[in-house]
N, C-alpha and C positions, 0 to 999 in steps of 0.2 A: 310506822315507816312511811316516808313521804313518797310522792309519785315518782320523783327522780330515782330514788333507791329501788323502787319496784321495777322501773324500766331497765335500770342497770342490771338487776338480778335476772330479769327475764332474758336480756340480751346474752348474759353469761351462760344461762341454761341452754339457749338456742345454739351457741357456739359449741358447748360441750356435746349436745345431741348430734350436731353435724359431724363432729370429730368421731364420736362413737359409731355413727353410721358408716364411716369410711374404714373402720377396723374390721379385720377378718381373722377368725381362728383357723390356723392352717396346720394340718398334720405335717410334721417335718419330713415325712416320706414323700410329700407332694410339692415341696418347695421348688424343685427343679422345673415344675410345670408353669410357675407363675409368670416368668419373663415372657414366654411365648404367648400366653393368654392375654396379658396386658398389652403387649406390643401389637398383636393382631387386632385386638379390639380397637385400638387407635388407628392402625394403618388401614384396615379395610374400610373404615368410615372416611378417612382422609382421602383415599383413592377412589371413593364412591364405587366400590366393587359390587357388581350385581350377580356374579357367578364365580364359584370356586371349583376348579378342576381338582378333585381329590384322587390323585393317581397313586395306587397302592393303598387302598382303603382298609384292607384287612377286615376287622370286625366293626368298623365304624367309629373307632376311637377319635380320629381327627374331626370327622363330621359332628360327632356328639359334642366335642369340645367347642367347636365353632358355635353351635346352637346354645349350649349351656353356660359357657364361660366367656366367649368373645362377643356374644350378642349379635351374631350374624344371622340375618333373617332372609337373605337372598337365596338364589339357586345354588345347590350343591350337586355336582355330578361326580359320583364315586365310581372308580374303575377298580375292579377286583376279580382276578381269574380263579382263585381257589373256590371250587364248587360249594363247599360247606359255608365258607365266609360269604360268598355272594348270595346264597340262599338266606342267610341271616340278615344281610343288608336289605334285600328285597322286602323282608318282613318288617324291618324297622322303617323303611321308607314308605310303607303303606300308610303310616300315620302322619306323614309329612308331605304335603302337596308340592313342596319346593325342593324335593330330594329325588334325584334320578340316579338309578344304578345301572352301570354297564358291566356285565359279567365277562370282561375281556381284559387282556394285558396290552398295554401300549408298548411298542417295540420298534425296531428299525424297519420292519417290513410288515405288511398286512398279510395275514394267512393263518397258519397254525404253527405251534412249536411246543417243545417239551418244557414243562414248568416243574421245578423241584419244590416239593413240600417238605419243610424241615421239621425236626422234632418239636420246635416251638414255631407256630405258624407265622409269627411276626418276622421270622428270618427267611421265610419262603421267597424264592427268587428264580428268575430265568438263569441266574448265574450259578457257578460252581463254588461251593464253600472252600475256603482255605484256612489253615490254622498255624501257618509258620510265623506270622507276626503277632497273632492273638491266640492264646491257647486256653482261654477261660470260657469260651462259648461252646459247651457241650451240646446246647440246643441247636447249634448251627450245623446239623448233619442231616443228610437226605434220608427220609423215611418212605417217601413215595414220589413217583413222577407221573404227572398227568399231561395230556395233550390239551392245550388251551387255544382259543382264538386270539389273534393279535391284530392290532391296527396301529398305523403310525399316528403320531400326534397331529400331524397336518391333516390327515384324512378325518380323524375323529373331530377335530376342531371345526372343520368346514361342514361336516354332516350335522353336528349338534347345534352349531350356530344357526344354520338354515332352519332347523326344526324348532329351536327354543328362543332365538332372537336376542341373546345376551349381547351386551356392548362393552362391558369393562370387566373382563375375566381376570382371575388371579390363579396362578398355577402352583399347586403343591405336589411335590414328588417325594415318594418314600418307597423306592423300588429295589432296595438292597443291591446296589452296585450298578444300576442301569439308568440313573437319572440323566447323566450327560448324553447317553445314547438316545434317550427319548427326546431330549431337547433337540438334538441334531436331526431327529426324524421329523421335526416340525419347524425348521428354520424359516420357512416361508410364512408361517403364521405367528411365530414368536413375538413380532412387534405388536400384535394385538393384545398381548397380556400386559396389564398395568404393573404386575409384580409377580414374584415367584418365591417359593420356599423349597429348599432342596437339602437332602442329607449329605453331609460331607464326610468322606472317609479320611480320618487322620491316620489310622492304621487299617490295612486292608483285610477284610474277612471274606472276600470273594475274589476269584481270579480276575473277574472283569471290572473290579472296582477302579475308579479313577482317583488319583491323588487329589486331595482337597485343593491344593494350589492350582492344579490344572483345571479342576472344575470351576473354581472362581474365575480363572482367566477366561475360560470359555464363556461363562455367563456375562462377564464384563465386555467381551468382544461382541456380544449380541445386544449390547445397549442397556445393561442393568448395572445399578450401583448398590453397594451394601447398605442395608438399613439396620441389620442386627445379626449377631450370632446368638443362638439360643440353645440350651440343652435339650436333647430329645430323649434322655433317660436319666436315671438317678446317678449315673456316672460309675466309674470304676477306679476310685481314688487309689493312688495318686496319679493315675494315667488318664489321658484323654484319648478315647478310641474313635469317637465320632461326635458330631454335633450338627445342628441345622443352621443354614444361612437364610436370612430373609432379605430379599432384594427388591428394589423399585426401579421401574423403567427410568433411564437417566433423564429424559426430557421432563418427566413429572417431578423427579427429585429436584431438578434445577428450578422448576416453577414454584 
């Protein structure tokens, strides 16, 4: 074999190796997760995000995804009022110097309020569950009510920025019907966020849920443009009950 053939064969092997490195074996039960992971991986880098507000952190699923799947190494501030979940988050964050846990709920007012813990903790909310539009969520029923501390988004932002010094935060909301209310509680600080992610209610499973069209209109009125719609669960084929929107501050999208 001459040197030209050797070089050509080597180049072919290199191309094949590169292609194989880009392949992933995916459990089909996790296919719905990929779009969010890949989009956030690109977007958080593009926007030079240095802090993610993880509002409605539950047991740290979103924060863990950011670290393990989206490659985010910056500051994460997780807000979670459920006592058991907050305790778990504090334990997890002990091993991550760039993970801060706030055991509170963000809401329209700072103070205290009743928080409903549902049969499945991921459905827990300040809101009241409803089943007239969606009848398949037996987990969305109240099993306990606890009193939790609350703070507005505006107050939390100012307090934490003064303490931690972040400059380009991204806002993720998953608060089971209260995303728009929380946004409205921080209208004065919203322009500081370079992007946001929010759960949209296509069908309402809480009395306080805001229709997805109204939610999008609110976010756009505050200066954000759509970047993506992504699934936030495996779905309930053939119906769409909820999904997430990912948005970018309009001035940055234009640039």
